[in-house]
N, C-alpha and C positions, 0 to 999 in steps of 0.2 A: 369741405372738404379741403386736403392739403395744397400747400403752395407745389409738392411736387407733383400733384392729383393732376394740375391746373400744366403743370409742365410739362409731363406726358402727353398731354391731349397736344399743347401745340407740337412738341416734336414729333408724332404722327401723325400730325399736318400737315410736316414740311417731308415726308419719306418720300422719298422717291421711290423707294422699293416695297412701298405699302399697298400697292394693285397685286404684287405678284404671292401676296396671301392667299389669292383665291385658285391659286393654281395648287392648291393643297386641299384635303381634306381633314379640317379642322372643328373642335367643338370649343365650350368653354373653359376647357382645364388651358393653363397656363402651363406649357409644353414645352422646358427646359433640359431636355433630358437628350438631344439630337446631336448631342456628341458619343451616344451610344447608338440610337436606333432614329432614322430621320424619317418625319413627317412620312405620310403617303401621300403621294401627288395624283392629284384627281382621276388624269388620263391614264391611270397605269392599269386599273380595275378592266377597264373595257377592253386594251389592249391585249392583255393575259387573256382573257376570251377569246380574243380572235387568234391567239396564237394556240390556243388548244383546241377551240372547236375547229376553226376551218385551217390554219395551218398545218395541225398536227392530226385533225381527226379529218379531214377533205384530202389535201394535198399528202400527207404522212411523208413517205422517205422523198416525196418531189420538194419539199419544202426548204432540201439542203442547199440545192440553188435555185429554184421558185420562189422562195421566200427569203433568201440570203443569209440563211443560216451558216454557212461556210465561213464565209467571212465576217460574222458578228465579232468575234474578237480583235479583229484590228478597226471594223469600221467604229464601234464604238469606244476603242482605245481613242482614236481620233476625234471623239466627241468629247473627250477628255481631258485631251491634250491643252487645249485653250485652259482650262483650269487651274492647270498645272505649268503655264509659261512651256510646253512643249510644242514643237512640231508635228505634222503628221509625221505617220509612219515611223512613232521611238515608242508605241506605246499597247502593249497587246494584253487584252480581258481574259481571268479566268483563274480558278483557282482560287483556294482563299490566300489569305495573307500571310500567314504561316508558309503556306508554302512556295509564295514566291518571295519571302525574304531567305527562306532555304536559299531557292534558287541562285537569289541575287549573292547572297554571302558567300556562299560555295563560287559561283562564277568568278567575284572580284578578286577572292585570291587567287583564283588562275588567272584570271588575268597581269594581278601584281608579278603575279612569278613569271610569267613571258612579256613582261614592258610590254603588257596590251595594255595599258592604260593610258600612253601617249606620253607616257614622264620618262624621263632620262631610263635607259634599261640597270642604272646601277646608279643604286641609293647613297647619301648623306657618307661620309668615311670611305667609300668604294666597294664596300659590300655587295656581293653577287648577288642577281635578283632570286636564287633558287633559293638565299639564305631567309627571305621573308617567313617569318614561321610564326605571328603573333597577329590575332584578332583582337582588335581594341573594340569596345561593347560600352552603352549607355548602361551605367550601372545604375540608374534609374526608370531604365525602360521597361512595356510591359511587360511581366512575367513570359508570356511566349515569346518575344524576341530575345530572351535571357537563355532560354531554352534551346533553341533555335540556332543562336551563338556556339551554346555549348556543343552542342551535336555535328555542328558544322566544322568547328576546332578538332575535333577530333576525328572527324572525314580527312581532314586535311593536313591532318601531323600539325594541329599549330596550336600554341600557347594560347591560354583566352584570359585576358584584363580589363575586368571590368573598372572604369573611372568614370567619371561626373563628365558632362560635355564641357564645362568648362576647364578640366585636369588635359582633355586631350591633346591642345597642341605640347604640352608640355612631356610627354609621355611618346609623343610620335619617334620612329626613329628606324634606320636602315632594313630592322626586321619586321617592322611592321607591313602587314599584308593588307588588312582593311580595315576598317572603321565604320560600324552601325550605329546609326544615331536616328534618335528621333526627333523632327521638326518642332513638334509642340507637345512638352511632357502632357500625358492623361493624367495624371493626380493633381498638379498645381495649377496647368496651363499657360506654364512657360513657356514661351517661343525660342526657341535656340539660333542661333548666329550661322543659318547656312553657307552665308557666303563667304564671313569669316573661315569654316570649320574644312568646309571645301580647301579653300582655299591650302590653308597650311596640312591637309592632307593629302593633295595632290605636288604640296612642295614635297615632302617626306615620300616620295615614289608608292604612295600606296594609294589604295579605291577607295571610296566611298560611298558606304548604301544608307539614304536616307527612309524611315519610315515616316507617311505624309500621312495617316490613319486621324491625325485630329487638326491639320492643315487643308487638304485640297477640301475645296470648297468654302473654306472659310477668308483665307485671306490671299495673296498674293507667293505664288511658291519661285518661280524661276527657273526651273532644271534647266533651259538651253542656256540661258541667259549668265548662272553661276556655274556650267561647265558641270554641273553633278554627271556621274557617270551612270549610276544604277540607284534604280530609287522602287518603291515599291507601297501599294495603300490599299485602302478598303475603300468600300463603294457604298454602304450600309449608316454611316451616321451622315456629314453634309453632303453627301452628294444624294440620298436620299432614295437609295436602290433596293432597299427591302433587309428584311431580317437574314442573313446568308447572302446577298448580292456578292457574286463574284469579287475578287480583286481584279490588282493589275500591275502590271510589271513595266515599268520605263528602261529602256537600255538604249542608251544615246548613241546616236547617228555611227558615231566614228568606232564605237565598238560593235559594233553588232556583228560582225565578220571574223572576231575575234572572242566573243562571249560563247562560252561552255557550259553549258549545262550542266545539271549534276542529274537533272531527269529526263532523260533523252527520250520522247513518244512517237508513236507514229501521227501523231499529229504534228508535230513542229518536224516530221522529216523531208527533205526536198521534194519526196515522191513518196506522198503518204498511201496511195493505191498504189504503190508498186512492191510492195509484201515484201520487201528487200531486207535481208539477215543483216547487212550491214550497216551503220547507222551516218548519214550524210545530215546535218542539218537546213535546215531553207534557212533560205537566204531573209536579212532585216528582221522586223519584229517576231515573225511568226517561228522562229526557233527560240521563241519564249513558252510556247506553246509544250503541252504535256500530253493528253488524251481527250476523249473526246467532251466538246466543251457543253457547260450545266444551259442549254438554252432555254429553259422556261424562265430561270432567273435574271438571266443575262438579257432575255428581250424585255421583262420587265424593268431592269435596268436601262436600257434603251429607251425608255418610255420615259423614264421618271428622267433623263437627262433633259428633256425638252422643257421643263423647266427655267432652265438658264435663257435659252432664248431673249435676246435683245438685254440681258444680263449682263453687267462688267462685273468681274471681281474685283477692282479697284472700289467700285460701288459697295459692296459688298461689306470690304474689312473697311471703309470709313462708316458703317453703320453699327458693324461690331462694334466695332472700339468704342461709337456714342452710347449702345446700347449698355456694354460693360462699365464704361466710368456711370453713367446713369443707373444702374445697379448698386454700383458702389455709392454712389451717393445717396441712395434710398438706404442703404443697408445703414450706413451711419447717421441718417436722423433718423431712422425710426428703432433699430435696437437697440439696447441698453448698450452701456459701452462697455467693452471689455468681456461681452458672451460671446462676441464671436473672433477669429483672427483672421484675414485674408491672406492665404498662400500665393494669390495670383499676381503678378509685379504692375507698379500702379505706372512704367514707363513703357508707354504703346510699342514700342521696337521690342519688349520682350515678351510682349502678352496674346496669349492668341483668342478663342473665342468662346473661351471659360472663364469662370470666378468659382474657386474652390476656397470654401472658408473653414475654418476648423474651431471646430467647436465642442461641448463636454453632450455626450451620449448624443452623438449624430446622427445614429441608426434611426434613435428616437424621434428626432427632428424630422427627420428626413417622412419619415412612416409620417408623420402627421401633415407634413407640407400636403404630401401625396391625399392623404384624405380630407381635405382644405381643397383640391383643384390646382395645386403649384407641383408639378412634377420634376424631380431630379433627381439625382441619385447620389447613394453615400459610397465611399470608398473607406474600407477597413485603416485603421483604428476610428479616426475624426474628422471625415473629412466628410463637408456637403458641397457636393460638386453638380454646377450650375454650365449649360450649354448656349449658345446663342446662336439659332441660325437666323440670319435678318433676312430671309428669304421670308421668313411666316412670323416670324417674332417680332413683337411690336411695345413699343415706349411703355406703355398702358398692362399691357402684360410685366414688363420689370418692374413697374411702382407695386403691382396690384402684388406679385410674388416676395419683394421687399416689406410691404407692410404686413401679407399672412404671415413669415419669419418672425416679426415681433408680435403677431398677438399669439404664435404657438409659445412663446417665450414666457410672455405675459399672465399666459393664464394659466399653467403649470406649476405647481405647488415651489413654492421657493425662486418663484421666476425662471424657471428652467425646469425642462423634462426629464422624468424618473426615470430607472433604469428598466427596459423591457428587450427584449431578443432583438439582434439585430437584424435590417429586411436585407432582402437579396438588392442585386447591382444587376445592371446591364454590360454589354459586353466592351470593352477597351475605354 
């Protein structure tokens, strides 16, 4: 056995989160794709069976009140809130990430135009707030965010300006209405400067919208601390809510009475059962609702979030950095030089909870890794992506993954895989 194998054992022995692994349904596969779909928490199947058999099967319509279905979007939002550094009453769960991005981005433009973001009503240079007609979007974003931003720009009469996050401070001006950014780059795992970029956007009189899909549940976010106005995120990655589990929308408390959603629905009405022809938005986070909540997946998510009981986000972040450091160390020791190139920043302050490796024939490499019990995913055209979920990934898993990666390279003709069709990948 190598020195790194023994080191992995020592690190696992000192892991404060090691016991949390038992809260999940796992096998002998090294699962490093939790940044696409988190593993199944062990308590979820029983909870879903109760929801289906008793709450739906026996109580039926009574469950809206007796089983708390009606309050689930805000109740579950309050369970997520501590994981993203938010106080209670600011997160509503429901709809997909895409729908929530649309609500947040159009809402951000409307807030900027009425001076509702809490900034000076006139931007730099004295331009009136009504002149804010530009949406800045992360040019490296997950494609759907870009599609939504383009649609939101058309709907609000804005020009869309795609730039890299590093370029954002230089392009902000008195015409900027909203800025849509990813906290962590989905391909490379780069962690962007949420505090600094949010401050720059606010200084320009605009509203920042943050996509937390690849950070919530993996590292501290600090929405309240850093003054973020609007944020969205999915729950099926590091929050382990299950395939297609509902996303969430964060609206900062100070903005809630001015947040004007482009998707008003009966569920967000101040009197949802009044059936009035005129729309009056509900107070607080519920105005982020639209239609009837997706109860089955929502309550599965609520059960899944119980794995966080007694777990600190700071502890998760510390283990995440240790795991990714150790993986990079093992890859450097096991994989022949120049076979792979890490796209993930070395600096902890710039790293999320994944490692992206660039290599030739990456699709075939990932296919062979999966066949050998190491599951990551592939991103076109040449990226191997490994997500590290500290709640259930251990250091022995990390060492094994790097060792199998080296074996895949060593056993292929010419020291590398041949050309074969690309396998598919997960979401996000």
